[in-house]
N, C-alpha and C positions, 0 to 999 in steps of 0.2 A: 767113758767117753761123756759121758756132761760134763763134766770138772774139766775136762779135757779143752773144751767147745767154750764152757768158758773162760779159766783160765787164758783160751789166745785171744778171747774176748777183751778183757782184760787188759791185756799183753798188748793187745792193739789199738787200744781209744792213749793206753800209756804212753805208745809212743805218738802218735795223732796230736797229741796236746802237749809233748816235749813234755813229760810227768820232771826229767831227771833236768828237767831249767827253772824250776818251780827256785830255790837257790837264788835266784839274779835281784830279783823285787822283793821277798822277805827280807832280807836282811835290812835292807829299806824301812822296812814297816816296823821292823821290830826295834829295830834303832831309835823311830820315829816314839811308836809306842812307850817306850825306856823313860825315854829323854818329855813327851808329853806327861806321866803319869809320876816323872821325878825315883821315878825306880818303883814303882808298886804299882802297877796296873791290875786291877782287878783281875780272879778268874773269869767272870761274866766278861772280863771285859777283851781279856788274851783269846776268849771261846770263839764270840762272834767278829773279833780279828780275824782270825785264822777263818771263821772257814766264810766270811766274806771276802776274803782276798782267792782264797782255793776256789771258789764258784766262777769270781772273775776272771783269773787267768786263765783256768781251765777253759769257761767257756768259748773265751776272747781267743785262745788256740786251738778251740774246736773252730771259731765258724770262719778263723781265717785258714783254711782247710777247705772247708767249704768255698768261700768264695776263688779260692785260687786254684781248685782243685784243676781247670781246664788250663790256665797257665801251665800248676804241678806237672801235668799231662806233657804236656812240649817240651819242656826242660829237661834234657842229658840229667842235671843233678838231680832231679826231686822225682821223675816218673815214677817210683819205684816206693812214692808211697802208698796208702792205707786206700786213701779216696782216687787217683788212679788206675789201679789194676783190681777193684772192685771189692778189696779187703771186709770193707766196711760201705754202708749206703750211705747217702748222701740226707736222707728222707732221715735216717737214723741218729744222725748228728747231729743235724736241726737238729732234732726231738734233744737230744742229749744237751746242746747247746740253750734251750731256753731251760731245760731244769740247772742247769748254772749257773746262772743270771737266774732264776726265780732263788733262788737259794741267797743268788747277795745282796736279793734285796730283801729280803726272809733277817736278815743276818744284818743290815742297815738298818731294819725297822728297830729291832732289841738291842740297839745300841744307842743312839739320840735322833731328835727329829731333821737336822740339818743333814745330816749322814744318808736318812732316805730322800733327800729334798734335791740335796747333787747327784744320786745313785743314777738319774737320765743322764745325766754329761758325760757320766765315767760309762753306760750302756750306750750313748753315740759315738765316743772315740773309741771302745774294745771295736764295733762294727765295722765305722770306717775306715779305720787305717788299713784293711785289708784293702780300700780300694783303692785308697789315696796312689797309690805306685802303677794305678792307668792314670793319672791328671795333673801327677808334681811330682821332684827332686825330691822333698822335705818329710818325703814319706818316712825316712828315719825318725826328725826331730817328731811326727806325729807318733811314733809309735815306744819315742821316750814320752812323750807327755802322757803318754797312755797308762806308761808302768809307771809314774809320779804318781796317780792316784792311789798307786801302797801309802808311801810314809805318810803324803797328804793325807789322806779318809783315815790312816791310824790314829795319825794327830788329832782327828776333827772326832774321831772313835772318844779317844778317851775326854777331849776338852771341851766337844761340843763348838769350837770354835777356832780359826784360821789364824797365823803365828806367822813373822818372822822364820822362826827356823823350819817350821815345815814347808811355805815357801823354798827354802832354799837347799832344805832337804832335794826337796820336789825339784829344783831346776839342775843339783848336782843326778840325781839321777837320770833326769829327761837325756844330760849331753852325758853321761857314762854310758848309759841305752843304746843311743845315735852314736855313738864312735864306735862302741867296736859291730853295731848291723853295718855300718857303712864297710868296716872290713870285709866281713861277709860278705857282701853282697857286691865287694873286689869280685869275686870270682864267675859273676853270672855275665861280667861285663859286656862280653860278645855278644848272649844269651840278649842280654834288654835291651843291648844296643838294638839290635835285628827284628825282635818285636817291639818294640815302643813301649819298654819298659820303664817307666823313668826312676829311679836314682841318682844322688852323687854321684859313683864313678860314671857311668852310668851320660851323664849331663858335662862330666867335668875333667872324665879321662879320670883312670888307675892313682897316679902318681900323685892328683890335687887329691882325690877324694883320701888317700891316707892321708895329707898332709891335712885335710878338716878336722878326719877322725884325732890327728895327735894335739892340733885345737883343744876339742870337745875335751879331752881326757885333763888337759892341765888346765882347763876352766874347771872341770869334777875334783879336781882335788883343793883348787884357793879357793868352791862355793863349798865345802867340807869342812876346809877351816873357818870360814866365816859363821857356821852352824857352832864351831866348838866353840866362836867364839860367841856368838848370839845366844846357845845356851846357857852358856855360867854352872852347868852342868858335868859339862867334858876338861880331864884334865891330863895329864904328861901321858898315861897309858893311852889314848884315843889318838895321841898325833905319833908317838910310835906308832901308833895302824896305819896311822897314812903314810908314815914313810915308808914304809911295808909296800902298801900299795901304791905308791911313786913309785919304787922300784919295779914291780910287774908291769904297769905299765911300760916304761922303758924297755920291757923287755919282750913285751906285746908291743909295742912295735918296730921292735929291733929285728925280729923277726921276718918281717911278710915287708916285699918290697913291689912299686910294677914289674919285675923282671922274677921272682919269685914269691909265687901267690901260695907255695905248697901248705904252706902253714896256721893255714885262713882259719883252718878252726882248732885249732890251736890256739892261736890270738884271740879269734872271737871270742868263742864260749869256753876253752879248757883255760887257760887261763884268769879268766875273765870268772869262774867259777869262784876262783884260790881265792879273790879280790873282793870277791861277794861272804865269805865263809869268812876271811882274812878281816871285813868292815862289824861282821854282824859280832866277833871275837872281841875284836876288843873296843868296839862301842859300847857292847855288853856289859863285860867289866869294869870300863871306865863309866859308866853310868853309877854301878850298884856301889864303887870304893868310891868315887869320886878324890 
């Protein structure tokens, strides 16, 4: 009985923080780490980057659920989530979030001084994002910028400084996440409009929002090309990966339209998980093979 309850609690938290979505920014963090270390990161660096990443993204998703609990309860799409259904208590999720963020800061301290100095900015972004939908349609970009802390932070963790490669990688991560978040947000167009929730679909309409998303993903590929050029560490294998990613982006945008949003989840999450894994595999091999 005790083990059953513990198992259920773990499953509830894994669902709460969308553990299966970890791959989205992890791939960018890993490739950034590999580039910064020229393919040879130390075990110490790998370990603490992963700990910092997991603490940050888990805490960010948990606090997002707390802050959005009332909105989620009203939305027919989200009212079955753990907090609206009282499967978890707000106080315990807040404590869980605090522990995750503490783990992130400790991991940053184990890496280098600049990581620690910048950690308050990362924490601020992870918390403020959940409030942005209440006052600005740029909330998707704020989410993207928050996600970009992964590759930029990984670079800083290795080198102790910021470079153009890291910034281009962060910009690509920003527009990639922002783009598929816009697609995902299209399904809440009516709810957002009625309840005063700000988003690009609610502000500009679904058709224009999907155009924004497509533009963001075109620029994402362009920025990743610049990453390859600037790094000097990536060759043909990397660009083959980008070619596959470009095809996946085209598929993603072809299966959704203003008149047909039935494939929104596949487009925004399913295909982008494949994109992330593709970027991770081809980027990793490219750095190793050179």
